[in-house]
SERO-4910 file (N, C-alpha, C, O; in steps of 0.05 Angstrom, whole numbers):
BEGIN
 pado doro    nc1    nc2    nc3   cac1   cac2   cac3    cc1    cc2    cc3    oc1    oc2    oc3
  Met    A   -449  -3317  -2963   -437  -3323  -2989   -455  -3313  -3011   -446  -3303  -3032
  Arg    A   -481  -3315  -3007   -500  -3306  -3027   -498  -3276  -3031   -500  -3266  -3053
  Lys    A   -495  -3261  -3009   -493  -3232  -3010   -467  -3224  -3025   -468  -3205  -3041
  Ile    A   -446  -3238  -3021   -421  -3232  -3035   -424  -3237  -3065   -414  -3221  -3081
  Gly    A   -438  -3258  -3072   -443  -3264  -3101   -459  -3242  -3114   -454  -3234  -3136
  Leu    A   -480  -3233  -3100   -497  -3211  -3111   -481  -3186  -3113   -484  -3171  -3132
  Leu    A   -464  -3180  -3094   -447  -3156  -3095   -428  -3158  -3119   -424  -3138  -3133
  Leu    A   -416  -3181  -3124   -398  -3184  -3146   -412  -3180  -3173   -401  -3168  -3192
  Ile    A   -436  -3191  -3175   -452  -3187  -3200   -458  -3158  -3204   -457  -3148  -3226
  Ala    A   -466  -3144  -3183   -472  -3115  -3185   -448  -3099  -3193   -450  -3082  -3210
  Val    A   -425  -3106  -3182   -400  -3092  -3189   -393  -3097  -3218   -384  -3079  -3233
  Met    A   -396  -3121  -3228   -390  -3128  -3255   -409  -3114  -3275   -401  -3108  -3297
  Met    A   -434  -3109  -3266   -452  -3094  -3284   -446  -3064  -3284   -450  -3051  -3304
  Ile    A   -436  -3054  -3262   -431  -3025  -3260   -405  -3018  -3273   -403  -2996  -3284
  Leu    A   -384  -3035  -3273   -358  -3028  -3284   -359  -3019  -3313   -346  -2999  -3319
  Pro    A   -373  -3033  -3331   -373  -3023  -3359   -386  -2995  -3360   -377  -2978  -3376
  Ala    A   -406  -2990  -3345   -419  -2963  -3345   -400  -2942  -3334   -399  -2920  -3344
  Met    A   -385  -2949  -3313   -366  -2930  -3301   -343  -2923  -3320   -332  -2902  -3319
  Ala    A   -337  -2942  -3338   -315  -2936  -3357   -324  -2914  -3376   -306  -2901  -3388
  Gln    A   -349  -2909  -3379   -359  -2888  -3398   -366  -2862  -3384   -374  -2843  -3397
  Val    A   -363  -2861  -3357   -368  -2837  -3342   -347  -2816  -3348   -323  -2823  -3348
  Ser    A   -355  -2792  -3354   -337  -2770  -3358   -339  -2750  -3335   -361  -2744  -3326
  Phe    A   -316  -2741  -3326   -316  -2721  -3304   -308  -2694  -3316   -294  -2693  -3336
  Gly    A   -316  -2673  -3302   -309  -2646  -3312   -309  -2626  -3290   -315  -2632  -3267
  Val    A   -302  -2602  -3297   -302  -2579  -3279   -315  -2555  -3293   -315  -2554  -3318
  Arg    A   -326  -2537  -3278   -336  -2512  -3290   -334  -2489  -3270   -332  -2494  -3245
  Ala    A   -333  -2465  -3280   -332  -2441  -3264   -347  -2419  -3278   -347  -2418  -3303
  Gly    A   -359  -2401  -3263   -374  -2380  -3276   -386  -2360  -3257   -381  -2361  -3233
  Gly    A   -402  -2342  -3268   -415  -2321  -3253   -444  -2329  -3247   -457  -2342  -3263
  Ala    A   -453  -2322  -3223   -480  -2328  -3215   -495  -2302  -3208   -485  -2286  -3192
  Tyr    A   -518  -2298  -3220   -535  -2276  -3213   -557  -2287  -3195   -574  -2303  -3204
  Ser    A   -556  -2280  -3169   -575  -2292  -3151   -594  -2271  -3140   -587  -2247  -3138
  Ser    A   -618  -2279  -3132   -637  -2260  -3121   -654  -2274  -3100   -659  -2299  -3101
  Leu    A   -663  -2259  -3081   -683  -2268  -3062   -710  -2255  -3070   -712  -2231  -3073
  Ile    A   -730  -2272  -3074   -756  -2264  -3084   -777  -2265  -3062   -777  -2285  -3047
  Gln    A   -793  -2245  -3059   -815  -2246  -3040   -839  -2229  -3051   -835  -2212  -3067
  Lys    A   -862  -2235  -3040   -886  -2220  -3048   -892  -2200  -3026   -898  -2208  -3003
  Val    A   -891  -2174  -3033   -897  -2153  -3014   -920  -2137  -3025   -918  -2125  -3046
  Glu    A   -943  -2137  -3010   -967  -2122  -3017   -975  -2128  -3046   -977  -2109  -3062
  Asp    A   -979  -2153  -3053   -988  -2162  -3079   -968  -2156  -3102   -976  -2158  -3125
  Thr    A   -943  -2149  -3096   -922  -2145  -3116   -898  -2162  -3110   -890  -2164  -3086
  Tyr    A   -887  -2175  -3130   -863  -2191  -3125   -839  -2173  -3126   -835  -2158  -3145
  Glu    A   -823  -2174  -3105   -799  -2158  -3102   -775  -2177  -3104   -775  -2199  -3093
  Ala    A   -754  -2168  -3117   -729  -2184  -3119   -705  -2166  -3113   -701  -2146  -3126
  Gly    A   -689  -2174  -3094   -664  -2161  -3088   -642  -2180  -3098   -641  -2203  -3089
  Ala    A   -625  -2170  -3115   -606  -2187  -3129   -577  -2178  -3125   -572  -2156  -3117
  Arg    A   -558  -2197  -3131   -530  -2191  -3130   -515  -2211  -3148   -526  -2232  -3156
  Phe    A   -490  -2204  -3155   -473  -2222  -3171   -455  -2237  -3152   -446  -2226  -3132
  Gly    A   -450  -2262  -3159   -432  -2279  -3144   -417  -2297  -3163   -413  -2290  -3187
  Phe    A   -408  -2320  -3153   -394  -2339  -3170   -402  -2368  -3163   -415  -2373  -3143
  Ser    A   -395  -2386  -3181   -401  -2414  -3177   -378  -2431  -3189   -370  -2426  -3212
  Ile    A   -367  -2450  -3174   -347  -2469  -3184   -357  -2497  -3177   -369  -2501  -3156
  Ala    A   -352  -2516  -3195   -363  -2542  -3191   -347  -2564  -3203   -332  -2560  -3223
  Gly    A   -349  -2588  -3192   -340  -2612  -3204   -365  -2628  -3213   -385  -2627  -3198
  Leu    A   -364  -2641  -3236   -388  -2654  -3246   -381  -2680  -3260   -358  -2686  -3266
  Ala    A   -401  -2696  -3264   -399  -2721  -3279   -420  -2723  -3300   -442  -2711  -3297
  Asp    A   -414  -2737  -3321   -433  -2743  -3343   -435  -2773  -3345   -416  -2786  -3355
  Ile    A   -457  -2785  -3336   -461  -2814  -3335   -482  -2822  -3356   -505  -2815  -3353
  Pro    A   -473  -2836  -3377   -492  -2843  -3398   -514  -2862  -3387   -508  -2881  -3372
  Leu    A   -539  -2857  -3395   -561  -2874  -3387   -571  -2890  -3411   -588  -2908  -3407
  Ser    A   -562  -2885  -3435   -570  -2900  -3458   -545  -2906  -3475   -525  -2893  -3473
  Lys    A   -547  -2927  -3492   -524  -2935  -3508   -516  -2914  -3528   -492  -2912  -3534
  Asn    A   -534  -2899  -3539   -527  -2878  -3558   -518  -2852  -3545   -512  -2833  -3558
  Lys    A   -517  -2852  -3518   -508  -2829  -3502   -524  -2804  -3505   -515  -2782  -3499
  Lys    A   -549  -2807  -3514   -566  -2783  -3516   -576  -2775  -3489   -579  -2751  -3483
  Trp    A   -583  -2795  -3472   -593  -2790  -3445   -570  -2794  -3426   -555  -2814  -3428
  Ser    A   -567  -2776  -3406   -546  -2779  -3386   -554  -2767  -3360   -572  -2749  -3359
  Leu    A   -542  -2776  -3339   -546  -2765  -3312   -522  -2747  -3307   -499  -2755  -3310
  Arg    A   -527  -2722  -3298   -505  -2703  -3293   -506  -2691  -3265   -516  -2669  -3261
  Pro    A   -496  -2706  -3246   -494  -2694  -3219   -470  -2675  -3216   -451  -2678  -3231
  Glu    A   -473  -2656  -3198   -452  -2637  -3193   -449  -2632  -3163   -467  -2638  -3148
  Val    A   -426  -2622  -3155   -422  -2611  -3128   -410  -2584  -3133   -388  -2581  -3144
  Ala    A   -425  -2563  -3125   -417  -2535  -3131   -414  -2519  -3106   -429  -2523  -3087
  Phe    A   -395  -2501  -3106   -391  -2482  -3085   -400  -2455  -3097   -389  -2446  -3117
  Val    A   -420  -2443  -3084   -433  -2419  -3096   -433  -2396  -3076   -438  -2399  -3052
  Asn    A   -428  -2372  -3086   -431  -2347  -3072   -457  -2335  -3082   -459  -2327  -3105
  Gln    A   -476  -2332  -3064   -502  -2322  -3072   -514  -2304  -3051   -501  -2299  -3030
  Gly    A   -538  -2295  -3055   -552  -2278  -3035   -573  -2261  -3048   -585  -2269  -3068
  Gly    A   -576  -2237  -3038   -596  -2218  -3048   -605  -2200  -3026   -591  -2194  -3007
  Ala    A   -630  -2190  -3029   -641  -2171  -3010   -671  -2178  -3006   -684  -2189  -3024
  Tyr    A   -681  -2172  -2982   -709  -2178  -2976   -719  -2157  -2956   -703  -2144  -2942
  Tyr    A   -745  -2155  -2953   -758  -2136  -2935   -767  -2150  -2910   -777  -2173  -2911
  Ser    A   -765  -2136  -2888   -775  -2146  -2862   -798  -2128  -2853   -802  -2106  -2864
  Asn    A   -812  -2137  -2833   -834  -2121  -2822   -822  -2098  -2806   -808  -2102  -2786
  Gln    A   -827  -2073  -2815   -815  -2050  -2803   -827  -2044  -2775   -815  -2029  -2760
  Asp    A   -849  -2055  -2769   -862  -2050  -2743   -847  -2063  -2720   -851  -2056  -2697
  Ile    A   -830  -2082  -2726   -814  -2096  -2705   -791  -2078  -2698   -775  -2070  -2715
  His    A   -788  -2072  -2672   -767  -2054  -2663   -739  -2066  -2669   -733  -2089  -2663
  Gly    A   -722  -2049  -2681   -695  -2057  -2687   -691  -2072  -2713   -668  -2078  -2721
  Met    A   -713  -2077  -2728   -710  -2092  -2753   -708  -2072  -2776   -722  -2052  -2778
  Ala    A   -689  -2077  -2794   -686  -2061  -2818   -708  -2068  -2838   -716  -2091  -2840
  Leu    A   -717  -2047  -2852   -737  -2052  -2872   -726  -2068  -2895   -739  -2087  -2905
  His    A   -702  -2061  -2904   -689  -2074  -2927   -664  -2088  -2918   -645  -2075  -2909
  Asn    A   -663  -2114  -2920   -640  -2130  -2910   -625  -2141  -2934   -637  -2152  -2953
  Lys    A   -599  -2138  -2934   -581  -2150  -2955   -566  -2172  -2942   -556  -2171  -2920
  Cys    A   -562  -2194  -2958   -546  -2215  -2948   -531  -2228  -2971   -541  -2229  -2994
  Trp    A   -508  -2239  -2965   -493  -2255  -2984   -479  -2276  -2968   -470  -2272  -2946
  Tyr    A   -478  -2300  -2979   -469  -2323  -2965   -458  -2344  -2984   -463  -2342  -3008
  Tyr    A   -445  -2364  -2973   -435  -2386  -2989   -452  -2410  -2984   -463  -2414  -2962
  Ser    A   -455  -2427  -3004   -470  -2452  -3001   -458  -2474  -3018   -444  -2469  -3038
  Leu    A   -465  -2498  -3011   -458  -2521  -3027   -484  -2530  -3041   -504  -2534  -3028
  Gln    A   -483  -2532  -3067   -506  -2541  -3082   -500  -2568  -3096   -478  -2572  -3106
  Ile    A   -520  -2585  -3096   -517  -2611  -3109   -541  -2615  -3128   -562  -2625  -3120
  Pro    A   -537  -2606  -3153   -558  -2611  -3173   -554  -2640  -3184   -532  -2649  -3188
  Val    A   -576  -2653  -3188   -576  -2680  -3201   -594  -2678  -3226   -618  -2682  -3224
  Asn    A   -581  -2671  -3248   -596  -2666  -3273   -597  -2690  -3291   -578  -2707  -3291
  Val    A   -618  -2692  -3306   -620  -2711  -3328   -618  -2694  -3354   -632  -2675  -3357
  Ala    A   -600  -2703  -3372   -595  -2687  -3396   -602  -2703  -3421   -599  -2727  -3421
  Tyr    A   -611  -2689  -3441   -615  -2700  -3468   -597  -2685  -3487   -597  -2660  -3487
  Thr    A   -581  -2699  -3503   -561  -2686  -3520   -567  -2690  -3549   -573  -2712  -3558
  Phe    A   -566  -2668  -3564   -569  -2668  -3593   -540  -2664  -3604   -525  -2647  -3594
  Thr    A   -533  -2680  -3624   -506  -2677  -3635   -508  -2666  -3664   -523  -2677  -3681
  Phe    A   -493  -2645  -3669   -491  -2633  -3695   -461  -2633  -3703   -446  -2616  -3693
  Thr    A   -452  -2652  -3719   -424  -2656  -3726   -407  -2658  -3701   -410  -2678  -3686
  Asp    A   -391  -2638  -3694   -374  -2639  -3671   -385  -2624  -3647   -372  -2623  -3626
  Val    A   -409  -2612  -3650   -421  -2596  -3628   -443  -2612  -3615   -459  -2625  -3628
  His    A   -443  -2612  -3588   -463  -2626  -3572   -479  -2606  -3557   -469  -2591  -3540
  Leu    A   -505  -2604  -3563   -523  -2586  -3549   -540  -2603  -3530   -553  -2622  -3538
  Ser    A   -540  -2595  -3505   -555  -2610  -3484   -575  -2592  -3470   -569  -2569  -3464
  Val    A   -598  -2604  -3465   -617  -2591  -3447   -619  -2609  -3422   -619  -2633  -3425
  Phe    A   -621  -2596  -3399   -622  -2613  -3375   -640  -2600  -3354   -646  -2577  -3354
  Ala    A   -649  -2618  -3335   -666  -2609  -3314   -664  -2629  -3291   -658  -2653  -3296
  Gly    A   -670  -2620  -3267   -669  -2638  -3244   -671  -2623  -3218   -670  -2599  -3217
  Pro    A   -673  -2639  -3196   -674  -2627  -3169   -646  -2617  -3160   -626  -2628  -3169
  Thr    A   -646  -2598  -3143   -621  -2587  -3131   -625  -2585  -3101   -645  -2574  -3091
  Phe    A   -605  -2594  -3087   -604  -2591  -3058   -583  -2570  -3051   -561  -2570  -3062
  Asp    A   -589  -2552  -3033   -572  -2529  -3026   -569  -2528  -2996   -588  -2527  -2981
  Trp    A   -543  -2528  -2987   -537  -2525  -2959   -522  -2498  -2955   -500  -2495  -2964
  Ser    A   -536  -2479  -2942   -524  -2453  -2937   -504  -2455  -2914   -508  -2469  -2895
  Leu    A   -482  -2440  -2917   -462  -2440  -2896   -464  -2416  -2878   -447  -2412  -2860
  Lys    A   -485  -2399  -2881   -489  -2376  -2864   -516  -2364  -2868   -529  -2370  -2888
  Asp    A   -525  -2347  -2850   -548  -2330  -2851   -575  -2344  -2852   -587  -2348  -2830
  Leu    A   -585  -2352  -2875   -613  -2361  -2877   -616  -2390  -2868   -597  -2401  -2857
  Lys    A   -639  -2401  -2873   -644  -2429  -2866   -622  -2446  -2879   -614  -2440  -2901
  Pro    A   -613  -2467  -2865   -590  -2482  -2876   -596  -2499  -2900   -578  -2505  -2916
  Cys    A   -621  -2507  -2905   -627  -2524  -2927   -648  -2512  -2946   -666  -2498  -2938
  Asp    A   -644  -2518  -2972   -663  -2510  -2992   -665  -2533  -3012   -646  -2548  -3015
  Phe    A   -687  -2534  -3025   -692  -2553  -3046   -703  -2538  -3070   -721  -2521  -3066
  Gly    A   -693  -2543  -3094   -703  -2528  -3117   -703  -2544  -3142   -694  -2567  -3142
  Met    A   -712  -2532  -3164   -711  -2545  -3190   -691  -2529  -3207   -691  -2504  -3207
  Asn    A   -675  -2544  -3222   -655  -2532  -3239   -661  -2539  -3269   -668  -2562  -3274
  Val    A   -659  -2520  -3287   -662  -2525  -3315   -639  -2510  -3329   -630  -2490  -3320
  Gly    A   -631  -2521  -3352   -609  -2507  -3366   -603  -2518  -3393   -617  -2536  -3404
  Leu    A   -583  -2506  -3405   -574  -2512  -3432   -544  -2511  -3433   -532  -2493  -3421
  Ser    A   -531  -2530  -3447   -502  -2529  -3450   -494  -2535  -3479   -508  -2550  -3492
  Val    A   -472  -2523  -3487   -461  -2528  -3514   -432  -2537  -3510   -416  -2523  -3498
  Glu    A   -426  -2561  -3521   -399  -2572  -3518   -386  -2575  -3545   -398  -2583  -3565
  Tyr    A   -360  -2567  -3546   -344  -2571  -3570   -316  -2577  -3561   -303  -2562  -3545
  Ser    A   -305  -2600  -3570   -278  -2608  -3564   -272  -2608  -3534   -252  -2597  -3525
  Asn    A   -290  -2620  -3519   -288  -2624  -3490   -293  -2598  -3474   -296  -2599  -3449
  Phe    A   -293  -2575  -3486   -300  -2550  -3473   -330  -2545  -3475   -342  -2552  -3495
  Phe    A   -342  -2532  -3455   -370  -2527  -3456   -377  -2500  -3444   -363  -2490  -3426
  Phe    A   -400  -2489  -3453   -412  -2465  -3441   -440  -2473  -3432   -454  -2487  -3447
  Ser    A   -447  -2466  -3408   -474  -2473  -3399   -488  -2449  -3385   -475  -2431  -3374
  Val    A   -514  -2449  -3387   -532  -2430  -3373   -552  -2447  -3358   -565  -2465  -3369
  Ser    A   -554  -2442  -3332   -574  -2456  -3316   -589  -2437  -3298   -579  -2417  -3290
  Ser    A   -613  -2445  -3291   -630  -2429  -3274   -641  -2447  -3251   -651  -2468  -3256
  Leu    A   -637  -2438  -3227   -647  -2452  -3204   -669  -2436  -3190   -665  -2413  -3184
  Cys    A   -691  -2449  -3185   -713  -2437  -3170   -717  -2452  -3144   -725  -2475  -3144
  Gly    A   -711  -2438  -3122   -715  -2450  -3095   -744  -2453  -3088   -761  -2436  -3097
  Met    A   -751  -2473  -3072   -779  -2478  -3065   -784  -2477  -3036   -807  -2480  -3027
  Ile    A   -764  -2472  -3019   -767  -2472  -2990   -762  -2443  -2981   -743  -2430  -2989
  Asp    A   -780  -2434  -2963   -776  -2407  -2951   -749  -2406  -2937   -743  -2422  -2920
  Arg    A   -733  -2385  -2944   -706  -2384  -2934   -703  -2368  -2908   -681  -2368  -2896
  Arg    A   -724  -2356  -2898   -722  -2341  -2873   -716  -2360  -2850   -730  -2380  -2846
  Ala    A   -696  -2354  -2835   -689  -2370  -2812   -709  -2364  -2789   -716  -2382  -2774
  Leu    A   -718  -2339  -2788   -737  -2331  -2767   -759  -2315  -2781   -753  -2294  -2793
  Lys    A   -783  -2324  -2780   -806  -2310  -2793   -825  -2300  -2772   -836  -2315  -2757
  Arg    A   -828  -2273  -2772   -846  -2261  -2752   -874  -2256  -2765   -877  -2257  -2789
  Asp    A   -893  -2250  -2749   -920  -2244  -2759   -919  -2221  -2779   -906  -2201  -2775
  Gly    A   -933  -2225  -2801   -935  -2204  -2822   -912  -2205  -2842   -913  -2190  -2862
  Glu    A   -893  -2223  -2839   -871  -2224  -2858   -877  -2246  -2879   -888  -2267  -2872
  Thr    A   -869  -2241  -2903   -875  -2259  -2925   -851  -2278  -2929   -830  -2274  -2918
  Ser    A   -856  -2299  -2944   -835  -2319  -2950   -814  -2308  -2969   -820  -2290  -2986
  Val    A   -790  -2317  -2967   -768  -2309  -2984   -756  -2334  -2998   -750  -2353  -2984
  Tyr    A   -753  -2332  -3024   -742  -2355  -3040   -717  -2348  -3055   -715  -2325  -3066
  Gln    A   -697  -2366  -3056   -672  -2361  -3069   -674  -2371  -3098   -682  -2393  -3103
  Asn    A   -666  -2354  -3117   -665  -2361  -3145   -637  -2353  -3156   -625  -2334  -3147
  Asn    A   -627  -2369  -3175   -601  -2364  -3187   -602  -2368  -3217   -616  -2385  -3227
  Val    A   -586  -2352  -3231   -580  -2358  -3260   -550  -2358  -3261   -536  -2339  -3253
  Thr    A   -538  -2380  -3272   -509  -2384  -3272   -500  -2387  -3301   -511  -2403  -3316
  Phe    A   -479  -2372  -3308   -466  -2374  -3334   -438  -2386  -3329   -423  -2375  -3313
  Ser    A   -432  -2409  -3342   -407  -2423  -3336   -392  -2431  -3361   -403  -2436  -3382
  Leu    A   -365  -2432  -3358   -348  -2445  -3377   -336  -2470  -3363   -330  -2469  -3339
  Gly    A   -333  -2491  -3378   -323  -2516  -3366   -308  -2533  -3385   -305  -2528  -3409
  Tyr    A   -298  -2556  -3374   -282  -2575  -3389   -289  -2603  -3379   -289  -2608  -3355
  Tyr    A   -294  -2622  -3398   -297  -2650  -3392   -271  -2664  -3398   -258  -2660  -3419
  Phe    A   -262  -2681  -3380   -238  -2698  -3383   -246  -2723  -3398   -246  -2745  -3387
  Arg    A   -253  -2720  -3424   -261  -2743  -3441   -237  -2751  -3458   -219  -2736  -3463
  Lys    A   -239  -2776  -3468   -218  -2786  -3486   -223  -2775  -3514   -208  -2781  -3532
***
C-alpha cells in the first residue's frame, strides 16, 4: 500500500511537468568523418549523409530557460580510414558508410529575443551502429538552435570518444567518428 501511495505522489508531481513538454521532429544533412592519427598527422576521411529525429523539450525551470532535450535520431554516416598495409589483403584506404541510431541527451539554455528563441545545448550521445564498425559509441554533442513560430534551425557537432575499429591489428591507430549536422525542424507547441 505504501509503494502505491508513493507511486501516486510521483505521478501527480510529474503530470504538471509533462503538460509542458513539447515534442518535435527534425531532418537535415550530416557531414561525418572518421578521424585517426597517422604518423603524427591527423587524417580525416569524410562523407555527406542525413539525419532524421524525433525530439522532446522538457522544461527544467519555471521560466523555461533551462530544458532537457533528448532525441532519437536515425543517421547515415561514415567516412574513410587507413589500415596497416603490411597485412596481406588489407586495403590501405578503407571507405565505409552505415546507418546508426543516436540518442543525444542535451541540456539547453534558451535566450529569448521578442519572438525568436536562441538556444545553446550540450550533452552526451549514445550511438548504436547498424553495420561495419564497433556497435556502440559514446560521444559529446554541442550545438545551437534558432526557433521562430515553432520552426527551428539547428547546428550540432558530435565528437565520438570510443575507438570505432571492430578489429584492431598491431600498428593500426584508433578511429573516431565525428559529425556536424544541419537541421530544419518543427515543435508541436501550442
